[in-house]
N, CA, C and O of each residue as an XYZ file, in Angstrom:
824
protein
N      92.413     75.960    118.964
C      92.855     76.718    120.136
C      93.678     77.923    119.688
O      94.472     77.826    118.752
N      93.484     79.057    120.360
C      94.223     80.255    120.006
C      95.707     80.077    120.238
O      96.135     79.427    121.192
N      96.499     80.680    119.326
C      97.954     80.616    119.478
C      98.469     81.788    120.303
O      99.677     81.937    120.487
N      97.549     82.627    120.805
C      97.957     83.781    121.596
C      98.623     83.320    122.887
O      98.112     82.431    123.568
N      99.760     83.920    123.227
C     100.507     83.582    124.431
C     100.596     84.800    125.341
O     100.728     85.925    124.860
N     100.524     84.584    126.653
C     100.538     85.707    127.599
C     101.932     86.266    127.845
O     102.382     86.290    128.991
N     102.639     86.723    126.789
C     103.918     87.393    126.958
C     103.645     88.836    127.364
O     102.497     89.197    127.622
N     104.686     89.665    127.424
C     104.497     91.045    127.885
C     103.481     91.787    127.029
O     102.600     92.462    127.561
N     103.592     91.671    125.711
C     102.647     92.356    124.823
C     101.236     91.825    125.044
O     100.279     92.596    125.115
N     101.114     90.512    125.152
C      99.801     89.915    125.373
C      99.195     90.342    126.696
O      97.998     90.620    126.768
N     100.007     90.399    127.744
C      99.502     90.839    129.049
C      99.049     92.294    128.995
O      98.052     92.666    129.613
N      99.785     93.106    128.255
C      99.398     94.508    128.107
C      98.070     94.644    127.360
O      97.221     95.447    127.747
N      97.889     93.875    126.305
C      96.623     93.896    125.571
C      95.469     93.526    126.484
O      94.449     94.214    126.531
N      95.643     92.437    127.204
C      94.581     91.949    128.093
C      94.272     92.975    129.184
O      93.109     93.270    129.460
N      95.327     93.513    129.799
C      95.135     94.495    130.869
C      94.437     95.746    130.346
O      93.522     96.266    130.984
N      94.871     96.222    129.189
C      94.282     97.435    128.618
C      92.797     97.239    128.332
O      91.983     98.096    128.674
N      92.441     96.129    127.713
C      91.041     95.895    127.362
C      90.171     95.770    128.613
O      89.043     96.262    128.643
N      90.694     95.117    129.629
C      89.937     95.001    130.879
C      89.684     96.373    131.493
O      88.580     96.656    131.959
N      90.705     97.221    131.491
C      90.553     98.560    132.061
C      89.668     99.448    131.190
O      88.841    100.198    131.709
N      89.836     99.369    129.872
C      89.004    100.166    128.974
C      87.521     99.860    129.202
O      86.686    100.764    129.223
N      87.211     98.583    129.369
C      85.817     98.186    129.553
C      85.298     98.533    130.941
O      84.117     98.838    131.106
N      86.167     98.488    131.930
C      85.725     98.716    133.307
C      85.573    100.194    133.629
O      84.609    100.589    134.284
N      86.528    101.028    133.169
C      86.492    102.431    133.574
C      86.485    103.411    132.404
O      86.485    104.626    132.603
N      86.478    102.876    131.186
C      86.418    103.732    130.010
C      87.782    103.947    129.383
O      88.798    103.980    130.077
N      87.798    104.095    128.066
C      89.059    104.273    127.346
C      89.750    105.562    127.760
O      90.940    105.561    128.072
N      89.008    106.656    127.762
C      89.611    107.959    128.058
C      90.135    108.042    129.488
O      91.126    108.726    129.742
N      89.486    107.359    130.418
C      89.877    107.452    131.826
C      91.061    106.565    132.177
O      91.626    106.687    133.264
N      91.440    105.681    131.276
C      92.531    104.740    131.549
C      93.867    105.344    131.142
O      93.993    105.922    130.062
N      94.858    105.208    132.006
C      96.198    105.725    131.709
C      97.142    104.588    131.360
O      96.903    103.428    131.696
N      98.211    104.946    130.682
C      99.246    103.961    130.357
C      99.846    103.382    131.631
O     100.153    102.191    131.690
N     100.012    104.209    132.636
C     100.568    103.732    133.905
C      99.688    102.646    134.515
O     100.199    101.659    135.044
N      98.370    102.822    134.444
C      97.452    101.817    134.990
C      97.539    100.511    134.202
O      97.509     99.422    134.776
N      97.644    100.637    132.898
C      97.750     99.432    132.065
C      99.028     98.665    132.401
O      99.007     97.447    132.579
N     100.129     99.390    132.485
C     101.413     98.743    132.781
C     101.388     98.068    134.144
O     101.858     96.940    134.292
N     100.841     98.754    135.134
C     100.769     98.178    136.482
C      99.934     96.907    136.488
O     100.335     95.904    137.079
N      98.784     96.940    135.842
C      97.911     95.766    135.809
C      98.583     94.597    135.087
O      98.375     93.437    135.444
N      99.389     94.909    134.072
C     100.077     93.853    133.312
C     101.347     93.376    133.997
O     101.933     92.376    133.583
N     101.782     94.082    135.044
C     102.994     93.686    135.763
C     104.272     94.053    135.042
O     105.284     93.363    135.168
N     104.228     95.160    134.272
C     105.410     95.627    133.555
C     105.566     97.125    133.794
O     104.727     97.739    134.453
N     106.618     97.709    133.270
C     106.849     99.142    133.410
C     106.217     99.906    132.252
O     105.885     99.324    131.219
N     106.055    101.215    132.435
C     105.561    102.046    131.339
C     106.519    101.990    130.149
O     106.086    102.030    128.998
N     107.810    101.897    130.425
C     108.782    101.798    129.337
C     108.509    100.565    128.491
O     108.623    100.607    127.266
N     108.149     99.467    129.146
C     107.821     98.241    128.408
C     106.584     98.454    127.546
O     106.525     97.983    126.411
N     105.595     99.166    128.087
C     104.396     99.457    127.284
C     104.788    100.161    125.993
O     104.345     99.781    124.909
N     105.620    101.186    126.114
C     105.967    101.980    124.935
C     106.930    101.259    123.986
O     107.131    101.693    122.852
N     107.512    100.179    124.447
C     108.287     99.349    123.509
C     107.363     98.596    122.564
O     107.755     98.251    121.450
N     106.144     98.343    123.006
C     105.198     97.562    122.204
C     104.140     98.411    121.514
O     103.659     98.051    120.440
N     103.774     99.537    122.125
C     102.687    100.360    121.595
C     103.075    101.838    121.652
O     103.693    102.293    122.615
N     102.705    102.569    120.618
C     103.002    104.005    120.602
C     102.098    104.776    121.558
O     102.511    105.779    122.140
N     100.850    104.299    121.718
C      99.904    104.956    122.614
C      98.772    103.987    122.936
O      98.808    102.826    122.530
N      97.771    104.465    123.664
C      96.661    103.602    124.082
C      95.867    103.077    122.894
O      95.392    101.942    122.922
N      95.718    103.884    121.855
C      94.917    103.468    120.705
C      95.545    102.311    119.953
O      94.849    101.486    119.362
N      96.883    102.258    119.981
C      97.551    101.210    119.216
C      97.295     99.825    119.786
O      97.485     98.828    119.089
N      96.869     99.745    121.037
C      96.456     98.451    121.590
C      95.283     97.909    120.786
O      95.188     96.706    120.543
N      94.397     98.796    120.378
C      93.209     98.410    119.616
C      93.461     98.343    118.117
O      92.821     97.577    117.397
N      94.409     99.162    117.661
C      94.700     99.253    116.226
C      96.213     99.121    116.017
O      96.897    100.126    115.828
N      96.734     97.905    116.049
C      98.187     97.716    115.953
C      98.768     98.277    114.661
O      98.177     98.159    113.588
N      99.931     98.885    114.792
C     100.597     99.455    113.613
C     101.126     98.365    112.689
O     101.263     98.577    111.484
N     101.422     97.198    113.257
C     101.983     96.104    112.460
C     100.897     95.143    111.980
O     101.108     93.930    111.950
N      99.748     95.676    111.609
C      98.630     94.869    111.146
C      99.004     94.124    109.855
O      99.324     94.763    108.853
N      98.967     92.779    109.864
C      99.360     92.031    108.663
C      98.242     91.875    107.632
O      98.480     91.366    106.537
N      97.023     92.309    107.974
C      95.885     92.050    107.087
C      96.044     92.623    105.677
O      95.732     91.921    104.715
N      96.515     93.870    105.507
C      96.630     94.388    104.133
C      97.510     93.525    103.236
O      97.157     93.273    102.084
N      98.645     93.072    103.746
C      99.537     92.248    102.926
C      98.899     90.899    102.604
O      99.038     90.391    101.491
N      98.194     90.319    103.585
C      97.535     89.033    103.349
C      96.448     89.173    102.302
O      96.348     88.346    101.395
N      95.636     90.205    102.417
C      94.544     90.408    101.462
C      95.075     90.667    100.055
O      94.552     90.130     99.078
N      96.110     91.486     99.958
C      96.678     91.781     98.642
C      97.277     90.529     98.015
O      97.081     90.268     96.828
N      98.003     89.760     98.810
C      98.630     88.545     98.298
C      97.615     87.499     97.881
O      97.761     86.866     96.836
N      96.575     87.314     98.704
C      95.553     86.317     98.390
C      94.749     86.725     97.158
O      94.364     85.871     96.359
N      94.498     88.007     97.001
C      93.777     88.486     95.816
C      94.603     88.257     94.558
O      94.072     87.830     93.533
N      95.872     88.534     94.631
C      96.750     88.338     93.477
C      96.857     86.861     93.099
O      96.988     86.526     91.922
N      96.800     85.976     94.105
C      97.000     84.549     93.857
C      95.731     83.821     93.429
O      95.807     82.671     92.998
N      94.570     84.458     93.536
C      93.314     83.787     93.195
C      93.257     83.484     91.700
O      93.761     84.264     90.892
N      92.645     82.351     91.322
C      92.527     82.013     89.896
C      91.820     83.121     89.111
O      90.852     83.706     89.597
N      92.294     83.403     87.920
C      91.780     84.511     87.120
C      90.298     84.401     86.762
O      89.629     85.433     86.722
N      89.740     83.205     86.498
C      88.325     83.169     86.094
C      87.349     83.540     87.197
O      86.177     83.772     86.901
N      87.769     83.609     88.451
C      86.838     83.856     89.543
C      86.258     85.269     89.465
O      86.968     86.212     89.114
N      84.963     85.421     89.792
C      84.367     86.763     89.833
C      84.934     87.557     91.011
O      85.435     86.968     91.969
N      84.860     88.876     90.949
C      85.504     89.710     91.967
C      85.090     89.417     93.402
O      85.951     89.352     94.280
N      83.791     89.237     93.671
C      83.356     89.003     95.049
C      83.853     87.667     95.580
O      84.117     87.532     96.775
N      83.982     86.684     94.703
C      84.530     85.400     95.138
C      86.015     85.535     95.452
O      86.510     84.922     96.398
N      86.717     86.328     94.671
C      88.133     86.586     94.959
C      88.275     87.232     96.332
O      89.141     86.845     97.117
N      87.428     88.213     96.620
C      87.477     88.897     97.909
C      87.130     87.944     99.044
O      87.767     87.974    100.097
N      86.127     87.101     98.838
C      85.757     86.134     99.869
C      86.927     85.216    100.193
O      87.200     84.945    101.362
N      87.608     84.743     99.175
C      88.775     83.881     99.398
C      89.876     84.620    100.153
O      90.510     84.063    101.050
N      90.094     85.862     99.784
C      91.131     86.644    100.454
C      90.793     86.850    101.922
O      91.665     86.721    102.782
N      89.536     87.168    102.220
C      89.129     87.408    103.602
C      89.185     86.132    104.438
O      89.576     86.176    105.605
N      88.803     85.008    103.861
C      88.872     83.757    104.615
C      90.324     83.355    104.872
O      90.628     82.725    105.885
N      91.217     83.721    103.955
C      92.639     83.438    104.178
C      93.200     84.300    105.313
O      94.130     83.893    106.009
N      92.628     85.485    105.491
C      93.074     86.376    106.564
C      92.439     86.032    107.905
O      92.908     86.491    108.947
N      91.380     85.232    107.890
C      90.635     84.944    109.122
C      91.493     84.400    110.266
O      91.297     84.821    111.406
N      92.443     83.474    110.015
C      93.235     82.943    111.132
C      93.984     84.009    111.926
O      94.198     83.848    113.128
N      94.384     85.091    111.270
C      95.081     86.167    111.984
C      94.171     86.779    113.036
O      94.603     87.055    114.155
N      92.911     86.992    112.676
C      91.951     87.566    113.612
C      91.564     86.560    114.689
O      91.309     86.934    115.833
N      91.522     85.288    114.320
C      91.137     84.263    115.294
C      92.202     84.054    116.365
O      91.906     83.492    117.419
N      93.427     84.490    116.119
C      94.460     84.407    117.138
C      94.110     85.266    118.351
O      94.597     85.016    119.454
N      93.270     86.271    118.149
C      92.834     87.146    119.241
C      91.361     86.919    119.571
O      90.678     87.840    120.019
N      90.871     85.710    119.355
C      89.446     85.426    119.545
C      88.993     85.720    120.967
O      87.888     86.223    121.172
N      89.832     85.414    121.953
C      89.434     85.625    123.347
C      89.317     87.106    123.697
O      88.578     87.469    124.611
N      90.036     87.957    122.980
C      90.029     89.383    123.265
C      89.065     90.163    122.374
O      88.733     91.311    122.672
N      88.615     89.545    121.284
C      87.799     90.254    120.297
C      86.519     90.855    120.876
O      86.214     92.006    120.562
N      85.748     90.133    121.709
C      84.529     90.751    122.259
C      84.812     91.981    123.108
O      84.070     92.961    123.053
N      85.887     91.933    123.895
C      86.243     93.101    124.708
C      86.631     94.278    123.823
O      86.238     95.416    124.079
N      87.405     93.995    122.779
C      87.818     95.059    121.870
C      86.604     95.707    121.223
O      86.525     96.933    121.144
N      85.657     94.900    120.759
C      84.467     95.442    120.113
C      83.643     96.282    121.077
O      83.080     97.305    120.687
N      83.571     95.851    122.343
C      82.804     96.605    123.334
C      83.425     97.970    123.586
O      82.708     98.961    123.726
N      84.747     98.031    123.645
C      85.435     99.302    123.851
C      85.155    100.247    122.690
O      84.827    101.415    122.899
N      85.283     99.743    121.472
C      85.071    100.571    120.289
C      83.626    101.053    120.218
O      83.372    102.210    119.880
N      82.677    100.170    120.536
C      81.260    100.531    120.478
C      80.907    101.642    121.463
O      79.946    102.381    121.249
N      81.678    101.762    122.538
C      81.388    102.750    123.573
C      82.061    104.096    123.326
O      81.859    105.036    124.095
N      82.863    104.202    122.258
C      83.640    105.411    122.040
C      83.521    105.859    120.584
O      84.075    105.203    119.702
N      82.815    106.958    120.307
C      82.628    107.416    118.916
C      83.943    107.655    118.172
O      84.036    107.368    116.979
N      84.951    108.171    118.858
C      86.232    108.420    118.194
C      86.875    107.118    117.734
O      87.468    107.050    116.657
N      86.749    106.082    118.568
C      87.305    104.785    118.189
C      86.487    104.141    117.075
O      87.031    103.417    116.242
N      85.188    104.402    117.060
C      84.359    103.903    115.970
C      84.819    104.491    114.643
O      84.875    103.788    113.633
N      85.147    105.776    114.645
C      85.656    106.408    113.430
C      86.974    105.780    113.003
O      87.225    105.581    111.815
N      87.808    105.471    113.978
C      89.104    104.832    113.667
C      88.882    103.439    113.065
O      89.586    103.036    112.140
N      87.911    102.721    113.594
C      87.612    101.389    113.070
C      87.092    101.477    111.633
O      87.474    100.677    110.780
N      86.230    102.441    111.376
C      85.724    102.622    110.014
C      86.845    103.007    109.059
O      86.863    102.575    107.906
N      87.778    103.821    109.542
C      88.918    104.207    108.699
C      89.776    102.992    108.386
O      90.290    102.863    107.275
N      89.935    102.099    109.359
C      90.710    100.884    109.137
C      90.039    100.014    108.074
O      90.705     99.498    107.177
N      88.725     99.854    108.178
C      87.996     99.058    107.189
C      88.063     99.710    105.809
O      88.170     99.017    104.797
N      88.001    101.028    105.768
C      88.114    101.731    104.492
C      89.481    101.498    103.862
O      89.591    101.342    102.645
N      90.513    101.475    104.682
C      91.859    101.216    104.169
C      91.960     99.799    103.605
O      92.616     99.576    102.588
N      91.307     98.842    104.270
C      91.307     97.472    103.751
C      90.558     97.396    102.419
O      90.967     96.667    101.515
N      89.472     98.141    102.302
C      88.742     98.175    101.034
C      89.619     98.755     99.928
O      89.591     98.276     98.794
N      90.392     99.779    100.253
C      91.301    100.366     99.263
C      92.364     99.367     98.832
O      92.729     99.299     97.658
N      92.858     98.591     99.797
C      93.852     97.557     99.482
C      93.269     96.533     98.513
O      93.913     96.157     97.533
N      92.044     96.085     98.795
C      91.401     95.103     97.922
C      91.112     95.688     96.542
O      91.291     95.014     95.527
N      90.669     96.931     96.507
C      90.370     97.558     95.218
C      91.623     97.653     94.353
O      91.579     97.383     93.153
N      92.730     98.036     94.965
C      93.982     98.117     94.219
C      94.409     96.742     93.723
O      94.866     96.597     92.589
N      94.259     95.736     94.577
C      94.636     94.373     94.183
C      93.772     93.875     93.032
O      94.260     93.172     92.147
N      92.488     94.237     93.040
C      91.612     93.851     91.934
C      91.986     94.594     90.651
O      91.940     94.020     89.563
N      92.354     95.861     90.777
C      92.802     96.607     89.591
C      94.075     95.992     89.018
O      94.261     95.945     87.803
N      94.940     95.525     89.901
C      96.171     94.885     89.443
C      95.878     93.595     88.674
O      96.692     93.148     87.865
N      94.708     93.001     88.933
C      94.298     91.801     88.201
C      93.660     92.166     86.861
O      93.311     91.281     86.080
N      93.504     93.468     86.589
C      92.939     93.899     85.320
C      91.506     94.362     85.399
O      90.899     94.654     84.368
N      90.936     94.438     86.610
C      89.546     94.852     86.746
C      89.432     96.365     86.594
O      90.302     97.110     87.046
N      88.364     96.807     85.962
C      88.124     98.231     85.763
C      87.985     98.935     87.116
O      87.508     98.339     88.081
N      88.401    100.197     87.184
C      88.529    100.921     88.455
C      87.225    100.983     89.241
O      87.208    100.668     90.431
N      86.132    101.384     88.593
C      84.857    101.510     89.309
C      84.363    100.163     89.799
O      83.875    100.053     90.923
N      84.484     99.140     88.969
C      84.048     97.803     89.350
C      84.874     97.274     90.517
O      84.339     96.663     91.442
N      86.173     97.515     90.465
C      87.049     97.067     91.548
C      86.692     97.750     92.861
O      86.647     97.103     93.907
N      86.438     99.054     92.811
C      86.090     99.797     94.027
C      84.765     99.315     94.601
O      84.634     99.139     95.813
N      83.784     99.104     93.730
C      82.470     98.657     94.191
C      82.556     97.264     94.806
O      81.978     97.018     95.864
N      83.269     96.354     94.155
C      83.416     95.001     94.688
C      84.108     95.019     96.046
O      83.708     94.295     96.957
N      85.134     95.832     96.183
C      85.869     95.915     97.446
C      84.989     96.453     98.567
O      85.010     95.934     99.683
N      84.215     97.496     98.267
C      83.339     98.076     99.296
C      82.260     97.084     99.714
O      81.958     96.970    100.902
N      81.680     96.374     98.769
C      80.667     95.362     99.092
C      81.292     94.255     99.940
O      80.711     93.813    100.931
N      82.481     93.818     99.536
C      83.148     92.743    100.263
C      83.459     93.116    101.698
O      83.263     92.309    102.607
N      83.948     94.341    101.914
C      84.286     94.774    103.264
C      83.028     94.997    104.100
O      83.024     94.710    105.297
N      81.960     95.506    103.483
C      80.700     95.672    104.214
C      80.176     94.319    104.695
O      79.715     94.195    105.829
N      80.248     93.313    103.834
C      79.824     91.971    104.230
C      80.751     91.398    105.303
O      80.299     90.714    106.221
N      82.044     91.682    105.180
C      82.995     91.214    106.189
C      82.690     91.824    107.556
O      82.784     91.134    108.571
N      82.329     93.098    107.595
C      82.002     93.759    108.861
C      80.847     93.041    109.551
O      80.882     92.823    110.762
N      79.824     92.672    108.781
C      78.689     91.936    109.341
C      79.144     90.564    109.831
O      78.755     90.129    110.915
N      79.964     89.885    109.036
C      80.449     88.555    109.410
C      81.281     88.612    110.684
O      81.153     87.752    111.555
N      82.129     89.621    110.791
C      82.983     89.748    111.966
C      82.152     89.979    113.226
O      82.433     89.393    114.271
N      81.136     90.827    113.132
C      80.278     91.082    114.282
C      79.509     89.831    114.681
O      79.323     89.569    115.869
N      79.066     89.063    113.708
C      78.387     87.791    114.010
C      79.343     86.843    114.719
O      78.959     86.167    115.673
N      80.567     86.793    114.259
C      81.569     85.901    114.850
C      81.892     86.309    116.287
O      81.972     85.461    117.176
N      82.076     87.604    116.509
C      82.411     88.084    117.849
C      81.299     87.763    118.843
O      81.570     87.433    119.997
N      80.051     87.860    118.394
C      78.912     87.662    119.286
C      78.362     86.246    119.271
O      77.305     85.984    119.845
N      79.064     85.340    118.628
C      78.601     83.954    118.498
C      79.021     83.142    119.726
O      80.214     82.896    119.902
N      78.087     82.718    120.580
C      78.465     81.932    121.765
C      79.031     80.562    121.429
O      79.749     79.965    122.231
N      78.704     80.062    120.230
C      79.190     78.733    119.821
C      80.537     78.788    119.121
O      81.108     77.749    118.789
N      81.051     79.996    118.894
C      82.375     80.191    118.317
C      82.580     79.429    117.000
O      83.566     78.712    116.830
N      81.637     79.599    116.080
C      81.858     79.053    114.748
C      83.065     79.762    114.130
O      83.335     80.915    114.466
N      83.788     79.100    113.241
C      84.975     79.726    112.635
C      84.625     81.011    111.899
O      83.572     81.112    111.270
N      85.516     81.987    111.984
C      85.295     83.253    111.292
C      85.168     83.036    109.790
O      84.346     83.681    109.140
N      85.975     82.131    109.231
C      85.899     81.864    107.792
C      84.503     81.398    107.398
O      84.013     81.744    106.322
N      83.862     80.619    108.258
C      82.494     80.166    107.979
C      81.534     81.345    107.952
O      80.670     81.426    107.079
N      81.681     82.258    108.903
C      80.806     83.429    108.945
C      81.030     84.323    107.724
O      80.083     84.895    107.185
N      82.280     84.438    107.295
C      82.577     85.241    106.107
C      81.902     84.640    104.882
O      81.279     85.355    104.096
N      82.025     83.342    104.722
C      81.418     82.669    103.577
C      79.904     82.800    103.606
O      79.289     83.078    102.577
N      79.293     82.604    104.774
C      77.837     82.701    104.881
C      77.352     84.106    104.516
O      76.361     84.266    103.803
N      78.053     85.104    105.006
C      77.622     86.476    104.764
C      77.816     86.865    103.299
O      76.970     87.547    102.721
N      78.917     86.438    102.702
C      79.129     86.732    101.288
C      78.107     86.004    100.422
O      77.676     86.532     99.397
N      77.714     84.792    100.825
C      76.672     84.074    100.090
C      75.347     84.838    100.159
O      74.615     84.917     99.172
N      75.050     85.396    101.331
C      73.840     86.200    101.488
C      73.897     87.427    100.591
O      72.891     87.811     99.996
N      75.070     88.044    100.492
C      75.240     89.201     99.616
C      74.937     88.834     98.175
O      74.246     89.573     97.474
N      75.447     87.705     97.735
C      75.186     87.251     96.366
C      73.699     86.986     96.157
O      73.158     87.259     95.085
N      73.043     86.453     97.182
C      71.614     86.161     97.109
C      70.806     87.452     96.947
O      69.780     87.467     96.267
N      71.274     88.529     97.575
C      70.553     89.802     97.518
C      70.501     90.385     96.108
O      69.540     91.061     95.739
N      71.547     90.116     95.323
C      71.599     90.703     93.982
C      71.192     89.703     92.903
O      71.353     89.969     91.712
N      70.662     88.542     93.325
C      70.207     87.556     92.346
C      68.915     88.037     91.696
O      68.201     88.870     92.255
N      68.620     87.507     90.514
C      67.407     87.897     89.793
C      66.177     87.356     90.515
O      66.278     86.353     91.221
N      65.004     88.003     90.352
C      63.772     87.501     90.970
C      63.469     86.063     90.575
O      62.970     85.286     91.388
N      63.773     85.702     89.311
C      63.510     84.340     88.868
C      64.364     83.346     89.653
O      63.906     82.265     90.021
N      65.621     83.740     89.901
C      66.508     82.855     90.653
C      66.029     82.725     92.092
O      66.046     81.630     92.655
N      65.600     83.839     92.693
C      65.129     83.804     94.070
C      63.889     82.929     94.186
O      63.751     82.166     95.142
N      62.981     83.038     93.210
C      61.763     82.233     93.248
C      62.090     80.761     93.132
O      61.500     79.922     93.811
N      63.044     80.455     92.257
C      63.440     79.053     92.097
C      64.075     78.520     93.369
O      63.824     77.381     93.764
N      64.899     79.340     94.012
C      65.557     78.922     95.251
C      64.543     78.709     96.359
O      64.622     77.729     97.100
N      63.572     79.640     96.475
C      62.556     79.521     97.516
C      61.694     78.285     97.314
O      61.250     77.669     98.283
N      61.454     77.916     96.048
C      60.606     76.756     95.784
C      61.329     75.465     96.091
O      60.695     74.440     96.345
N      62.677     75.503     96.069
C      63.443     74.298     96.344
C      63.654     74.094     97.828
O      63.629     72.959     98.305
N      63.859     75.165     98.563
C      64.205     75.046     99.982
C      63.226     74.260    100.835
O      63.666     73.431    101.631
N      61.866     74.484    100.706
C      60.961     73.720    101.529
C      61.081     72.222    101.297
O      61.025     71.439    102.245
N      61.248     71.815    100.031
C      61.400     70.402     99.731
C      62.645     69.839    100.381
O      62.632     68.749    100.952
N      63.737     70.615    100.283
C      64.983     70.170    100.902
C      64.822     69.994    102.401
O      65.336     69.041    102.985
N      64.092     70.939    103.027
C      63.911     70.858    104.467
C      63.072     69.665    104.847
O      63.352     68.997    105.842
N      62.006     69.379    104.038
C      61.191     68.216    104.336
C      61.963     66.924    104.170
O      61.807     65.973    104.936
N      62.813     66.920    103.129
C      63.615     65.715    102.933
C      64.593     65.510    104.076
O      64.839     64.386    104.512
N      65.159     66.644    104.566
C      66.126     66.530    105.646
C      65.444     66.062    106.913
O      66.041     65.346    107.717
N      64.147     66.479    107.104
C      63.411     66.070    108.299
C      63.110     64.595    108.237
O      62.493     64.052    109.153
């Protein structure tokens, strides 16, 4: 169950997303958000600098979590596995807003400027991971490439999670997507061996 509570900040988030989806981000005013949430405009500005910050909070804890989890991962692990572990450790933070995530994604999808902001946020997370990998001793180009691949896979996993009617855990979607990424770069011999095993496994399971 989500730990999100309907306090003033939570009510403002919910009200803003409902209005953004109903009448558009640009057409929604801070006054309308505050009124719908049952608070004053002054209260809104105590929690958010502007309308965009509802979607992109300034106090985002993800960079610190990703950096810390990357630093703490066992040294023998390959870079993509380190990133997968870091992202799954960050998943609970995103799951706290599971009920609001589909609305947030719909707002961003409808606004090109917000899409650019979302891509910039993901790019910043990739930079955080790349730096954390370099701090572990990984070469600069390899660290950057691993971080970009990891974040690209995370973006796919997050979209699958948001649109999943069965609400599988985000960590599960992250792991599945990263496994698919690893499968894509496997050798043809490995892929052939895997394909030859799968039908047997399926028949046995049946």
